[in-house]
N, C-alpha and C positions, 0 to 999 in steps of 0.2 A: 686792394680790391679793383678789379677793373670791370668797366661797363661791357655790354654787349657790342660786340664789333660792327653788326650789321642787323638792321631790320628787313625782312623780306617783304616783298609787296606783291599782292595777288590783284587781277584784274576784279572789279566789284561784281558782286553776284548779278547774274543776268546780263553780263558784258556781251557775250556772244549772241544771246536771245534778242538782246536790243537790235543788233544789227540785222537778225534776221526778220523781225517785225518791220523795220525800216525798209529792207529791200522787197518785202512782200506787198509793201504800200506804195513802193516806187511810182506806180504809173498813175496814182492819186496825187502825189506830193511834186513831181517833176515841174508843172508849170508854175509852181510858186518858189522854185529853188534859189532863183537868182535875185541877187541884192539890186541889181540893176533891172528895171522892169522890161526893157529892151532887150535883153539876153535872153535867148531862148533856143531850144532845139531846131535844128535844120530838118527839113522834111524827111531827108534820107535817113537821118539819125533816128527820129522818132519812130519811123517804121519799125526798127530793129528792136525799140524797147520791150515790147511784150514778150520776147524770147527770152528776157532776162528770167521773168516769172518761171519759165519752164526750167531753167537751170537750178532755180532756188528749190523749187518744190521737188526736184529729184535729187537734191543736194549732189549736183555734178559741178563742184566749185572748179575742178580742173578744166572742164569744158567750157565753163563761163569765161574764165580766164583768157582762154585760147580765143573765144569769140571776141572778148572786149580787145585783145592785142589787135586783132584784124578792125575792128571799128575804130580804134585810135589811129592806125595807119591811114585810114580812109579820112580821118577829120582833118580840117585846116588847123595848122598849127596855131596854137594859142587861142583856140576857139572855146566857144561855150560847150560845144561837143566834146571836145578834147578833155577838158576839165572834168565834165561830168563821167565820161568813160573810165577816165583815171581814177575817180573816187570809188566807183563801182568794182574797179578792177582791185582796188586795195581792200576793199571790204570782203569781197569774196577771198581773197588771199588770207585775211583775217579768220574767216570762217573755216578754211582749210588748214588752219593752224601753222601757215608758213609767214609769221609775222614779220620776220626779216625781209621777206620779199615785198611786203607792203609799205616799205619806208619810201622807196623811189617814186612810185605813183602818187603817194599821198603828199609827198613834199613837192613834186613838180605842180600838182593840182593846187596846191595851196599859195605856191609862189604866183602862178598865172592868175588863180581865183581871184586873189587879193589885189593885184595889179589891175585886173579886167574889171574888177567889182562884180565878179560871177556869183560870188558866194555871200551869202548872208552871215551875219555875226555868229549866230547859233552854229551853222556849219563849219565855220572857222575855227571856232572854239572846240567843237569835238574832234575835229582833225588835229589840232594843235595836241589835245589831251591824249588821242590815240597814238600820235608820235612820241609824245614824251613817254607814254607806257611800254611802248615797242623798244624804244632805245633802251630804257631802264631793264626792261626785262632781258634784252640781249647782254646788256653790261653785267647783269646778275649772275649770268651763266657760270657754272662750277668752273669750266675749263677756259674761261674767258681771260686772255693776257690782260696784264694790268694796264698797258698803254691803251689797248682797246676798251677795257673797262671804264677807264678814265674818260677817253672820248665819248663814250656811249652816254656815261651819267651826266657830263657836260652838256650833251645834245638835249637830254632828256629834262637838264635844268632849264635851258634855253625855252624850250617850248613851253614848259610849264609856267614860267615867268611871264612869257607872251600872254598866256590864258589869264593869268592874274591881273596883268596890267590892262586888259581889255575888257575884264569881267565887270559887271554892275552888280552881280550877286555873290554873296558868299558861298562856299561849298566846303563842307568839312573833310570830303573825300580828297579834294585838291590839296586842301591845307596838309592833311597827313601826308599825303604823296610828296609833296613840296619839301616837308621837313626832313623826310626819308632820304630823299635824293641828296639834300644838303649835307645830312649826317654821314650818308655812305662816302660822298665825296671826300669829306673830311678825314675818312679813314684812309683813302688810297692816295690823297695828296700830302700826307703828313711827311714828316722826316725820317719815318721807318721805326720810329721810338714812340713819338706822340702824334695824335691827329693834328690836322690843319685846324688852329684856332679861328681863323677868319670864317670858314663854312660851319663850324659849331655855333659861333655867334649868330650868324645868319639864320642858322636853324632855330635857334633860341628866340629871335624876333619873329619869325613866322609862326612859332608855336604860341608864343603870347598873344600876337594878334588873332590867330585862330581861336583862343580860348575865350576871348572877350566878344566873339562873333555870335555864339550861340548861348543860350541858357544852360544847357547840358552837354559840355565837351565830351567827345568821345574818349574813353579811357585809353586806347592808343595814343592820344596826343600827350597825356600825363606821362606814359611810358617812354616815349621817345624824349620828352623834355628831361626826365630823371638821367637818361643815358647821356643826353647832352650835357646837363649840368654835372654829372659824376666825371665826365673826361675834360671838364674845363676845372675840375677839383673844387666846384662850389658845393660841398657835401651839405651844408646847412640848408641851402635852397632845395637841393635834391630830397632831403629829408621831409621838409614841407610839403613836397608834392606827394611823396610816398605815403605821408600820413592822410593825405586827402584819398589816397588810392585804398588804404586798408579801411578807411570809413565806407568808402562807396562798394568795395567788395571784401569784405571781412573773411571770407573763406578762401581768398587766394594765398596759397603759402608762399609764392614767389615774391608776392609784393611784401609779405612780414618779413621774408627772408633778406630782402634787399634793405628794407627799412632798420633791421638790426644790424646787417653789415655796414650801414652807413653810419649810424651811431657808433659803432664800434671803431671804424675808420677815424671819425671824428675824436674819439678818445685817445687814440694813437697818436694822432697828428697835431693836435692843439698843444701849443707851448704853455698855455696858461693852464696850470695844474687844477684849478678850480673847475674850469670849462672841462676839462678832461674828465675830472671825476664826474661831473654832472651828466656828460653824455655816455659813460660807461654805465652808468646808473638808468639812463634811458634805454640803453641797450638791453639791460636786465629786465626792465618794465615792459619793454617790447615782447620780449619772449613771454612774460607773465600774461600780458593781453593776448598774444596769438595762441597761447595754451587754453585759453577759454573756448576757443573755437577748433580745438584738437590739433593745432598746429605748432610746429617748433617742440615737440615733446619728445623726439627721439633721444636715444642715450648720448650721441654725439652733441646735440643740442645742450643738454643738460651738463656735458662736460665743459661745453664753451661757457657755460654760467660760472661754473667753477673758477675757470681761467680768468674772467674778467674781474671776480672777486679777488683774485691773487694780484691781478695788475693794479688794483686800487688799494693794495696793502691791506685788505680786510682778511688776514690769513685765517683768523678763527672762524669767520663765516664760511670762507672757502672749505676748510678742512671738515666744518660740520656737514657741508652739503656733500662733499666727496664721501665721507664715511657713510652718510645716510644711501646716497645714491649707490655705492657698491653693494650696500646689504639689501637693498629693496629693488635691485636690478634695473633702476632707471639710468645708471650709468655702467657701462660695459665692464664685465668682470673679467679683466686680464691683468697679467703679472704686472706691466708697466704701472696700471693705474693704483694697484695696491703699494707699489714702490713709492709712487707720488704722495699717496697718503701718508705713508710712513715718514718721508721726508717732510711733509707738512707739519706733522706732530713735532719733528725736530725742531722746525722753524719756531715754533711756539712754546719750546721748552717744555716738552712733554715726552722725554725720551722713552719713559716707561710705556706710553702708549703707542710709541712707534714700534717698540718691540713686539708688543700684543699684536699690532697690526700686521707685522711681518711673519708672526708665529702662525696667525690665522691664514695669511696668504699661502704659507708653506703647506697647509693641510690641503689647500684647493691644488697647489702645483707643488707635490713631494718630490719632483725630479730635479727642481730647479735649485742648484747649488748656490746661486747668486743672491738667493733669498737668504739663505742661511748666513752667507759672508755679510749681508747687511745686517743681520742681526748680531752678529760678531761685533760689528763695527759701532753698532748702538750701545752694546755692553761696554765696550772700550770707553766710549762718551760718558755712560753712567759710572765710570771709574770702577769697573768689574773686570779685571784682566783675567782672572781664572775661567769666568763665564766666557769672556771674548775669545779665548784660546781654544776652549772646548768647542765652540759653535765654529770656528775656524777650519778646525780638523773634521767637523761633521760636513762641513761645505766641501771639503776636499773629497770627502768619501761618496757624498752625494753626486758630485761631478757637475757637468753642465754648467761651467762657469765661464763667464764672458772674458774674464782676464786672469787665468790660473796663476801666472807668475805673481800677481799682487797678491794673491790669497796666500800663497806659500810664504811670501816675504812678511806679510802681516804676521801669520802664524809664528815665523820665526823671531819676531820683535816681541811677541805676546810670551813665548817660551822663554826668550832671553831675559824678560821683565821678571817672569816667574821662577827664574834660575834652573830652569829645565833645560840644562846645556846641551845635553846629548839630542833632544827633540829640537832644540833650536838650531843645532849645527847641521842636524838632517834637513830641516825645513829651509834653511839658507842656502844651502847647497842644491837643492832641488830647484829654488827659485831662481838660482845661477845658471841653471841648466836651459832656461829659455831664452830663445833669441833676444827677445826685448829686454832682458836683463842688463844687457851691455851698455844701455843708456842710463842704468842706474848706478851711480858712483858709490852709493851708500852700501850696498850689499857686501863688496869686498872688505870694507871697513868693520861691517857687522860680523863678518865671519871671522875676522881677525880678533875682534873683540870677545867673539865666544871661545875661540880656541885658546886665547890668553885666559879667559876665566877658567876654562877647564883644567889649563895648566897651574894656574894659581891654586884652584882647588887640590889638585893632586899633590902640589908642593906642601900645601897646609896640612894635606892629610898625613904624607910623610913626616913632617915636622912634630905632629901630634903623637903619631906612632913612635917616633924617636925619643920624645919626651917620656912617654910610657915605659919605654925600654930602660931609659936612663933611671927611672924610679927603682 
């Protein structure tokens, strides 16, 4: 079982709206924008600021960008004016949904703004967060080359970790985003087969910290944690988080399915037979719990339950469940499942039941000669060669045989055992006409034995006739 390879990240609700509100109020906030109280707009730049409101109200984002480019050219290099105009340009580009183009003005404004102390911490943090999101979104593009994807994700990681290092408050959105970035980097920097464990472990640390920073952690943090643990093969811990998830959201079928699959995986992987047995039972109980909420009650789910009981050698229980499921429709009524049921009865030494099962299946699928052949084999196991031979002949007559050469061979052996030599000879010669018969070294020997028996019978017949004449 494999975990999801990637979690998609979307900008928070109201992301672009928050930018619009900020820009609409720009005229009121500009005088308090700088960290250094001595940093302020030049008179010539300040005269241009009201024009931004017009671009904003008209949603003329492209016009705003052209206007801001002109102001940036007029600004003194590394001045407060340049930093502020770069910030506004980046935000107008974001509102125009040209996120990629917003990176350069954001990065230059951040570099100068920090060095010259033009930006307050909140503005630095928002800029870092915007840059992290933009790089992530560009890296997550469907057609992004792997090298570019890696570069973008690593840039996003750098900015979000700068944000985290400078933050004095917790933010569950940033925690989620941070973990998602680390998780995705683990996928693209792995060895091609397995993810990069270093980044998975870092994601796990971020998630554990985030879960302790709030009374009610977001469900998505648990989901990322489960995926992170699964990819490290920490199935027991993954199951613990999934147990929490099914308690929080008992109607979420995906969580129940993952919990079942996790216990099933533990049942397969654990070398301790006792623990393997326990985890298989947990898988079954998980299904029982889920079904109370109308989940995991499909025909496939019910068949999986049967499979688990077979895995833990509870053959009678598995057989009873399969039998009941096929009859009440909770397990798919297909030929293969009836054959499995018949085989199950054989395994618990109930060959009579196996025959009855196959006869019932034949009523449902009367054109399947392979079912009749299975009946023939079961009659042979019951030491009933006559019924076995008759069933084999019926199977040939019905047709739709998976391996017709095998059926004719079986008929030949049964006929030979019943001393029906002519029928046996016809059957073995038919069997030998199939291409695959060339690999069966026993058929020529059987043919010779049949011919020898016929010859011996004729010789004995003549000898008896001669004795009668001599009398």
